[in-house]
C-alpha positions in Angstrom: 0.0 0.0 0.0 2.8 2.4 0.4 5.7 3.3 2.7 5.1 5.3 5.8 6.8 8.3 4.0 4.3 8.1 1.1 1.4 7.8 3.6 2.7 10.8 5.5 3.0 12.8 2.2 -0.5 11.8 1.2 -1.8 12.8 4.6 0.0 16.2 4.4 -1.5 16.8 0.9 -5.0 15.9 2.2 -4.5 18.3 5.1 -3.3 21.1 2.9 -6.3 20.5 0.5 -8.7 20.6 3.4 -7.2 23.8 4.8 -7.4 25.4 1.4 -11.0 24.3 1.0 -11.8 25.8 4.4 -10.1 29.0 3.5 -12.0 29.3 0.3 -15.2 28.6 2.0 -14.6 31.4 4.6 -13.6 33.7 1.8 -16.9 33.0 -0.1 -18.9 33.4 3.0 -17.2 36.8 3.7 -17.7 37.9 0.1 -21.4 36.8 0.2 -22.0 38.7 3.4 -20.4 41.8 1.9 -22.6 41.5 -1.2 -25.7 41.1 1.0 -24.8 44.3 2.8 -24.2 46.1 -0.4 -27.5 44.8 -1.8 -29.4 46.0 1.3 -27.8 49.4 0.9 -28.7 49.6 -2.7 -32.3 48.6 -2.0 -32.6 51.4 0.5 -31.0 53.9 -2.0 -33.4 52.6 -4.7 -36.4 53.2 -2.4 -35.1 56.7 -1.6 -34.6 57.5 -5.2 -38.1 56.2 -6.1 -39.7 58.4 -3.4 -37.6 61.4 -4.7 -38.7 60.7 -8.2 -42.4 60.5 -7.3 -42.0 63.8 -5.5 -40.3 65.5 -8.4 -42.9 64.1 -10.8 -45.7 65.5 -8.6 -44.0 68.8 -8.5 -43.6 68.8 -12.3 -47.3 68.0 -12.7 -48.4 70.8 -10.4 -46.1 73.6 -11.6 -46.7 75.3 -14.9 -43.9 75.1 -17.4 -41.8 78.1 -18.3 -43.5 78.4 -21.8 -47.1 77.9 -20.5 -49.0 80.6 -18.7 -50.7 79.4 -15.5 -54.0 77.8 -16.2 -57.2 78.7 -14.6 -57.5 76.7 -11.3 -60.6 74.7 -12.4 -59.1 74.0 -15.8 -55.8 72.9 -14.3 -57.5 70.7 -11.8 -59.6 69.0 -14.5 -56.4 68.4 -16.6 -54.6 66.9 -13.6 -57.6 64.7 -12.8 -57.7 63.4 -16.4 -53.9 62.8 -16.4 -54.1 61.1 -13.0 -56.9 58.8 -14.3 -54.8 57.9 -17.4 -51.8 57.1 -15.2 -53.8 55.1 -12.7 -55.2 53.0 -15.6 -51.7 52.4 -17.0 -50.5 51.4 -13.5 -53.4 48.9 -13.1 -52.7 47.4 -16.5 -49.0 47.0 -15.7 -49.8 45.4 -12.4 -52.3 43.0 -14.1 -49.6 42.1 -16.6 -47.0 41.5 -13.8 -49.5 39.3 -11.9 -50.1 37.2 -15.0 -46.3 36.9 -15.7 -45.7 36.0 -12.1 -48.4 33.3 -12.2 -47.0 31.9 -15.4 -43.5 32.1 -14.1 -42.5 34.2 -17.2 -39.2 35.9 -17.7 -40.6 39.3 -16.7 -41.5 37.9 -13.3 -38.0 36.5 -12.8 -36.4 39.8 -13.8 -38.6 41.9 -11.5 -37.2 42.6 -8.1 -39.4 40.5 -5.8 -39.6 43.0 -3.0 -40.5 45.9 -5.4 -43.2 43.9 -7.1 -44.7 42.8 -3.8 -44.7 46.5 -2.7 -46.5 47.6 -5.8 -49.1 44.8 -5.6 -49.7 45.5 -2.0 -50.1 49.3 -2.7 -52.6 48.4 -5.5 -54.6 46.1 -3.2 -54.7 48.8 -0.4 -56.0 51.5 -2.8 -59.8 52.0 -3.0 
């Protein structure tokens, strides 16, 4: 089966391989933990940017442009209501599409960020 020296060398090789495997495992775990932290940070940043975007969008809707004179309050309110209705309908159609994709397990559902889609669906369910 082999001399004691060969067995000792084989044992040393196995021990070195085992140590290297443990080191690589620890390195992967550390790297994964770092990626999870970065992912969490990016999700928070993404939420903050979405809120900021919604706020800027609302401001843009409410403020007259530099080339438009301010509209009459009733006229402006009616235009905003009509625009809001169109946007809400687009939003509802997009959510229905996402629900169908998720139910079918389609590629759109797998690409969508699960937490973000769940938030949108929950917001839609909570609205009257």
